[in-house]
N, C-alpha and C positions, 0 to 999 in steps of 0.2 A: 504494500500500500504506500501511497505517496501523500505527503502533507503539503498543502499549498495555501498561500495567502496572497491576495491581490491588493496593491496600494495604488491609489490614483491621486495625482496632483497636477493641476493644470492640464496640459495635453499629454502627460506621461503616465504610463501604466507600468508599474513594477510588479513582477511576479517573483515571489520567493517560493521555491519548491525543493523538497528533499525527500529521500527515502525515510519512511517512518522509523526504521531501526537506528538511524543516526541522530534523530531529534533529541536535543538536550545534551549532546556530547560535544567534547572538544577534541580536535585532532591536530597533531603537530608533526612536522617533518620538513627537512631541508630548509630550515630557517623560516618556515611558514607555519601559521596557526589559524585555524578556523573554529569558531564556536557556532554550532548549529542551534541557536537559541530558540526555545519554544515561543518567546515573545515575538520573534520576527517571522518564523516559519509556520507556526501552528495556526491553522485556519480550518479549511475543509479537508476531509479525506478524499482522495481522488484516485481514479483509475487512469489508464493510458488515454482514453478518449477525452476525459476532462482536462488532463495535463496538456494535450495537444491543442485543445480549444483555447485554453488560457494563454498558451505560448503564441497562438495566432493573434491574440489581442494585445500582447505585451510589447512595450517599446524597449523595456529593459528586463532582464531576468537574472536571478542569482540561483544557481542550481547545484545541488549537492547529493551525492549518492549514486551507486552503480545503476540501479533501475531508472532513476530519473534521467541520468545522462544517456543511457542506452536509448531511451525513447526520444530525447531531444536530438540525438545524433541521427537516429533512423529516420526521423521526419524532417531532417535538414535544417534544424534551428541552430545546431552547434557543429562545428568541424571537429572531428576527433583529435586532430593535431593541436587543438586549442584547449584541451582538457588538462588541468593540473592534477597531480596526485599529492594530497596533503595527508600524511600519516596513513596511507593506504585507502583513502576515500577520494573518489573523483569529484572535482569541483570545476565549474565553468560559469562565466558570465556571458550574457548575450545583450547586444545593443542593436536595435533596429534603426537604421538611418532613414529618416523620412524625407 
């Protein structure tokens, strides 16, 4: 399962999405650190279809976790070469240029 939350401000829509099993955890590696905070990522539980729908609407996305990134890559939202590994957990950000 995936957790996601949508934030809107002005003309921007930010999607925060992560695998549910990484929610609330902190990962460190290679001088990098990411905290997958419940306050930022917890919103609705989502399946693949919902995640893809929200990614289509997002102008910016912050994505964490194997399943979340696999879906984003498969549907062309993220290039696999742009995914970072932080403590064994994949992380990527997406920005849509309008």
